[in-house]
C-alpha positions in Angstrom: 6.5 55.9 -49.4 9.9 55.9 -50.4 11.5 52.5 -51.2 14.2 53.0 -48.6 11.7 53.3 -45.9 9.8 50.2 -47.0 13.0 48.2 -47.2 13.8 49.7 -43.5 10.4 48.4 -42.4 11.1 44.8 -43.9 14.4 44.7 -42.4 13.2 45.5 -38.9 10.5 42.9 -39.2 12.9 40.2 -40.1 15.3 41.1 -37.5 12.5 40.8 -34.8 11.8 37.6 -35.9 15.4 36.5 -36.1 15.9 37.6 -32.7 13.0 36.3 -31.1 13.8 32.9 -32.7 17.4 33.3 -31.2 16.3 33.8 -27.4 15.0 31.1 -25.2 14.1 31.3 -21.6 14.3 28.1 -19.4 12.8 27.6 -16.2 14.8 26.4 -13.1 13.0 22.8 -13.7 13.8 22.8 -17.6 16.6 21.9 -19.6 17.4 22.4 -23.4 18.8 19.7 -25.7 20.6 21.9 -28.6 20.9 20.3 -32.2 22.9 22.2 -34.9 22.3 21.3 -38.0 20.9 18.0 -37.1 23.8 17.4 -34.7 23.5 17.4 -30.7 25.9 19.7 -29.4 24.9 19.8 -25.7 22.3 20.4 -23.0 21.7 24.1 -21.7 19.6 25.8 -19.0 18.1 27.1 -16.9 18.0 30.7 -17.6 18.7 32.6 -21.1 19.8 30.6 -24.1 21.1 32.2 -27.4 20.6 30.3 -30.6 21.7 30.5 -34.1 18.3 31.2 -36.0 17.9 28.5 -38.7 20.8 26.5 -37.5 20.1 25.5 -33.9 17.1 23.7 -32.6 16.3 23.3 -29.2 14.0 20.8 -27.2 12.7 21.4 -23.8 12.7 18.7 -21.4 11.4 19.0 -18.0 12.9 17.4 -15.0 10.2 17.4 -12.6 8.7 14.1 -11.4 6.0 12.5 -13.9 3.1 10.7 -12.2 2.1 8.1 -14.8 -1.0 6.1 -14.2 -0.9 2.6 -15.5 -4.4 1.4 -16.9 -5.8 -1.6 -15.6 -4.1 -4.8 -16.9 -5.4 -8.3 -17.0 -3.2 -10.7 -15.0 -3.4 -14.2 -14.5 -1.6 -15.4 -11.2 0.7 -18.4 -10.5 -2.5 -20.2 -9.1 -4.5 -19.4 -12.4 -6.9 -16.5 -10.9 -7.8 -13.9 -13.2 -7.6 -10.5 -11.9 -7.5 -6.5 -13.0 -4.5 -4.4 -11.5 -3.6 -1.0 -12.1 -0.6 1.1 -10.7 1.0 4.2 -10.6 4.7 5.1 -11.6 6.6 8.1 -10.4 9.7 8.9 -12.6 11.9 11.9 -13.7 14.3 12.6 -16.5 18.0 12.8 -15.1 19.8 13.1 -18.4 18.0 15.1 -20.8 20.2 14.2 -24.0 19.6 10.6 -23.5 15.9 11.1 -23.0 15.6 12.9 -26.4 18.1 10.8 -28.2 17.7 7.4 -27.2 14.2 6.8 -27.4 11.4 8.6 -29.5 8.9 9.5 -26.6 10.2 8.7 -23.3 6.8 9.0 -21.4 5.1 6.6 -23.9 7.8 4.3 -23.9 7.8 4.0 -19.9 4.3 3.8 -20.0 4.3 0.7 -22.2 7.3 -0.9 -20.2 5.3 -0.4 -17.0 2.1 -2.3 -18.4 4.2 -5.4 -19.6 6.4 -5.3 -16.6 3.2 -5.2 -14.4 1.4 -8.2 -16.4 4.9 -10.2 -16.3 5.8 -10.0 -12.8 2.5 -10.2 -11.1 2.1 -13.5 -13.1 4.7 -15.0 -11.1 3.1 -14.5 -7.7 0.0 -16.4 -5.9 -3.0 -14.3 -5.1 -2.6 -14.4 -1.6 0.9 -13.4 -1.9 -0.3 -10.3 -4.2 -2.6 -9.3 -1.3 -0.2 -9.6 1.6 3.3 -8.6 -0.1 2.6 -5.5 -1.7 5.8 -3.5 -0.6 7.9 -6.5 -1.8 6.2 -6.4 -5.3 6.3 -2.6 -5.6 10.0 -2.6 -4.8 10.6 -5.4 -7.4 8.4 -3.9 -9.9 10.6 -0.5 -9.5 13.9 -2.1 -9.6 13.1 -3.9 -13.1 11.3 -1.1 -14.8 14.5 1.3 -13.6 17.0 -1.2 -15.1 15.1 -1.1 -18.4 14.6 3.0 -18.3 18.3 3.7 -17.4 19.8 3.8 -21.0 17.1 6.3 -21.8 18.2 8.8 -18.9 15.1 8.1 -16.8 14.9 7.1 -13.1 12.1 5.3 -11.5 11.7 6.5 -8.0 8.5 4.6 -6.8 6.1 1.7 -8.3 2.8 1.7 -6.5 0.2 -1.2 -7.3 -3.0 0.7 -6.7 -5.7 -1.7 -6.8 -6.4 -5.6 -7.4 -10.2 -6.3 -8.9 -11.2 -9.8 -8.0 -13.9 -12.0 -9.9 -17.1 -11.9 -8.2 -16.7 -15.5 -7.6 -13.6 -15.1 -5.8 -14.5 -12.3 -3.6 -17.5 -14.4 -2.3 -15.1 -17.1 -1.7 -12.5 -15.0 0.1 -15.3 -13.8 2.2 -16.5 -17.3 3.0 -12.9 -18.1 4.1 -12.6 -15.0 6.3 -15.7 -15.7 8.0 -14.5 -19.3 8.5 -11.3 -18.0 9.9 -13.2 -15.8 12.3 -15.2 -18.4 13.4 -12.2 -20.9 13.9 -10.5 -17.9 16.2 -13.7 -17.7 18.4 -13.9 -21.4 18.9 -10.0 -21.6 19.9 -10.5 -18.4 22.2 -13.6 -20.2 23.9 -11.9 -23.4 24.2 -8.8 -21.6 25.8 -11.3 -19.9 28.3 -12.8 -23.5 29.2 -9.4 -24.9 29.8 -8.4 -22.0 32.1 -11.5 -22.1 33.8 -11.2 -26.0 34.2 -7.4 -25.5 35.8 -8.7 -22.6 38.3 -11.7 -24.9 39.5 -9.4 -28.2 39.7 -7.2 -26.0 42.1 -10.3 -24.7 44.0 -11.5 -28.2 44.3 -7.9 -29.3 45.7 -7.9 -26.4 48.4 -11.4 -27.4 49.4 -10.8 -31.1 49.6 -7.6 -30.1 52.2 -9.8 -27.6 54.1 -13.6 -28.7 54.0 -14.3 -25.7 56.3 -13.7 -23.3 53.4 -16.6 -24.9 51.5 -19.0 -23.9 54.4 -17.7 -20.5 54.5 -18.2 -20.2 50.9 -21.9 -21.4 51.5 -22.6 -18.9 54.0 -21.1 -16.2 51.8 -23.3 -17.2 49.0 -26.3 -17.1 51.3 -25.3 -13.8 52.3 -25.3 -12.6 48.8 -28.6 -13.7 47.7 -30.3 -12.4 50.6 -28.9 -8.9 49.9 -29.8 -9.1 46.3 -33.3 -10.6 46.4 -36.4 -9.8 48.1 -38.2 -12.8 47.5 -38.3 -15.9 49.7 -35.3 -18.5 48.9 -35.1 -22.0 50.2 -31.6 -23.6 50.4 -30.7 -27.1 51.7 -28.9 -26.8 55.0 -25.8 -28.7 55.2 -25.9 -31.1 58.1 -22.1 -30.7 58.6 -22.8 -27.2 60.2 -24.9 -29.1 62.9 -22.4 -31.7 63.7 -20.7 -29.8 66.5 -24.1 -29.2 68.3 -25.1 -32.8 67.9 -21.7 -34.5 69.4 -22.1 -31.9 72.3 -25.8 -33.1 72.6 -24.6 -36.9 72.8 -21.8 -35.9 75.3 -24.5 -34.8 77.7 
């Protein structure tokens, strides 16, 4: 092969390498932070990006929401209860240039910040508040973490406390407390029922006292119900008040 042909092949080979390094294609959810000789010149994308080989360098940054799982953290609550708490953080990059220039690894930095903030904030609450005020705690965590990540070009959209692991002895104590609370409510309901029943019985007694004949009618109604429901023979004392009119008529004779 002639030297000119070999040279041409080498030039074509290097030309392909240069062109492949000069062309970049970014997706809709990606942005490219461009550095020229070590100096940031701007953010480009999405679409076709042309770079100067060797001179320019591009770093891809995704703008999609990142789901960051915060590992379980040992937390001592305000009332001195040791618990383990894990959470999940949803965030996304809103300023790619700051995310690359202001912090070395924005995902790792956000993870560490979320862990320390989780321990710090939850330690300010008592255990009962942690269990009952999840929404308030989540909102406070989101606001504090977002304030710290704003200089990095990171937006914290949501922070959710996933699980709170209690010590076994605390679980048993809370189970006993819940059982005692259920028993208390049952006794209160029973007492209220007894009170309402006594009020109604008092009203019935007052009515019967004003109308004695009502008691006799109730007595006869009870006899009728017992006779219709039972096949056996039942003996009831017969009130003498029912015979009073007949006795008075006999004496008049």
